[in-house]
N, C-alpha and C positions, 0 to 999 in steps of 0.2 A: 607471974601471969601476964602482967602488962608488957614485960620484956618479950615474952613469946608472941603476943599479938603484934607487937611492933615489928618483930622479925618476919612474921607472916605477911604483914602489910608491905614490908619492903620487898619481899620475894614476889608478891603479887604485882606490885608496881613495876618491877623489873621485867616480869613476864609480859605484862600488858604492853610495855614499850617495845619489847622484842617482837610481839605478834601483831602490833597495830598496823604496820604497813601491809601485811598479807591479808588481814581481816578487812582492811579498807578496800582492797582490790576485790574481795570475795563477796561484797554485800549485794551485788546484783548478778544473777545467773545469766549465762549465755545459753540460748536455746538452739540446738542443732537438730533438724529433722532427719530421720533415718527411714529409708525404704528397705525392702528385702533385697538390697544389693548384695549383701554378703550372706553368711550362713545364718539363716533367719533366727533372730531373737536369742542368739547364743550369749548367755549371761556373762561368761568370762570375757569374751571378746568385747562386749558392750562396756563392762566395768573397766577394762584396760584402756579402751578408747576414751572414756570419760576421764580417767586419771591422767592420761597423757595430755588431753586438752586443758584440764584444770591446771596442770603443772606449767604448761606453755603460756596460758593466759593469766594465771594468778587469780582466776575467778571460778565460781561454781559453774558447773556445766550441767545443763538439763538436756538429756538426749530424748527427743520426742519421737516415739515409734508409732507408725501407722501401718495398716495391713496393705494398703494399695498405694501406688505411685500417685494417683490422682489426689488422694487425701493429703499427702505430704506436700505435693505441689501447691494445692490450695492453701495450706497453712503458710507456705512461703510467700505466695502472692498476696495474701491478706495481712502479712506482718506478724503472724502467730509464732514464727521462728525467725531467728537472725540469719540462718543459713540452712542449707540442706545438702545431704549426699543423695544426689539424684542419678537417674540414668541419662545417657546422652540424648535419648529421644525426647523426654519432656523438657530437657534443657533447650533443645533446638525449637521445640514448639513455642517456647517463650523467650527465644534468643534476643528479641528486641528490648526486653526489660530485665534480663538476667546477665550476670557476669561471672566468670570463672574465678574461684578462689584457689583452686588447685586440682590436679588430676593425679590419682595414685599411679605409681609405677609398679608393674607386676612382671617378674622375670625379665627385668632390664628395660622395659618400655611401658609407656602409658597407654597400652593397647590390650585388647582381648578379642575373643571370637565368640560367635554363637555356634552351639553344637546341636545337631539333630541326632536324637538318640532313639534306640529301639531296644527290645529284648535281645540278649546275646544270640539266641537261635533264630532270630527273624531273618528271612532271606533278603530283605530290602537292602539295597546298596546306595540309595539316593532318594530324594524327595518324590520323584516320579513314581517310585514303587509303593508309596504309602497311600495312594488314592483309595478312597472308600473306607479307610480305617478311622479309629478314634484317635484324636491328637490332643495332647495337653500343652497349653500355653501357660506362661507364668503370669502375665499381666497385660492388659490392653495398651499400656503406655511403656512397655518394656521393649527395648531395642532387640536384645538377644532372645528374649522370651516371647516375642510376637512379631515385631517389624521385619526382622530378617526373613523369616519364613513367609510372611504375608507378601513381602515385596518380591521374593523369589517366585511365588505363584503368580503375582501380577505381571511379571516379566514374560510369562508364557500364557497370559490371558486367562488365568484361573483365579479363584477366590477361595479362602479357607472354608467358608460356610458351604460351598458346593463341591469343592475338591475332596474334603474329608466327609465321612458319614456323620460324624459329630465332633465338635470341639468343646474344650472345657478350659477354664482358667483356674489354675491351682493356687495362685497368689503366693508365690515363693518358689525359687528355683529348686530348692531341696524337695519341695512338694511335687514338682514336675518329675524329678528323678524317682521319687517314691511311686508316683502314679504309673510310670512305665515299668518299674521293677515289680510292682504288685500285679501287673496285668490290667489295671484299671483303664489304661490307654495303651494303644499299640506303639505310639511314638510321642515324642515331645521335643519342644524347642527350649533350650536351656543355656544359661550363661556358662561359657567354657571355663572361666576362672572358678566359678562355684563348683562345677563338676570336677575339675582337677584337684581342688582342695578336698572335696568329699572323697576322692580316690585315695587320699592320704589319711584322712581322719576317720572315714567310714568306708573302708575298702569293700566290705561285703555288700553295702548298698550300691556303690558305684559299679561293682562287678556284675550286679544284676541288670545292668544296662550295657549298651554298646553304642559308641559314637560311630555314625555312618557318614556324616559330612561335617565339615567345619567351614564357617564363613571366612571371608577376608578379615584382616586385622582392622579393628574399629576402635574409636576413642573410648577409653575406660570410663566407667561412670564417675562423673566429676562432683566436686564440692562447689556449690554455687550460692550466690546471694543476689538480692535485688540490686540492679545497677545503681539506683538512687541512694543505696546505703553503702556503696563502696567508698572507703575513706573515713567512715564513722568509726569511733573508738571500738565498739564491740566487734564489728566485722573485721577491722584491721587486726585486732588482737587475735581473733580466731584464725585468720589467714596466716599470721605469723606463727601461731602455734602449729598449724597443719604443716606448713613448709619446714618447720624446725623440728619435726618429730624425730629425725635421726640423731639429733643432738642431745637428747635427754634419755635417761634410763626408762621412764614410763613410756616415752614415745617409741623407743625401740621395742619395748615389750608389746605394745599395741600393734605395731607393724608386724612383729613376729607372729602374733596371734592371727592376724589377718593374712599372713603369708604375702605381704607386700614389701617392696623395697624402700619406698619413700612416697611422699606426696610432692609432686613437681608443680611448677607454676602453670604449665600447660598453655595451650593457645587454641582459639576456635577452629583453626585448620585441622586439628586432630579429628574433628567430627564431620569432615567432608564426606566420608563414606556413608555415615548415617543420613546426612542431608540428601545424598543422592538416592538412597533407598526411600526416603520420604517422598521425593519427587516422583520416583517410579510408581510408588503406591498411589499417589494422587493422580498420576497420569493414566 
């Protein structure tokens, strides 16, 4: 009996020594805020992203999801999360206090487009043809899901609230596609990356809509952190994990689920097109 207990104690001690370094790194979780940048609340995608970042940092990862961009941005600015995956529009709204951690690359570049969509049988061929209809936006702080269309209208002296008969915020790009596909709205402004992924994963839903215009290429939604926290251990670990995702099995699995190539360092110049649209809207 005593020999058995001694053996168990020895095994337990050996396991404890083997696991101690990893447990020591995992005693504090890193908090990453998520907006509906990708396919809203997809459990498999979220789990794989969490696993990839846990592998890369050696720490527990808490992915904090919120319904709106404003909620996640508020958490980031107040220190409720260590970093966030935001849209380029709220990043530029707070550019003086935020820094880039990385920008995802999709189809070979850290860029994407905004799509204007309608029903397949709609005769509209451009924004001008949609006057007087119901239009679905994604979020008031979304570049592809609001700013692009609002700035296009501003450039010709129009405003969404008077150009369209009615507008609605669907709070999620997939929800914009659903609104148009179901006839709840005549048209919608949607993230082109999300629409293209839906075209592969939910082809029946995507086929119930039609892309009538695409914007210029714009900076892909970035990972950001408060500038004052750049260089701190949690943020540095998270940035290293993001940029190193192609080098680990969990990282590659997460990227595959997101249909992304990698997370690149990025630079503020990628978001010049969004900045120009913000200026057009303000003017």
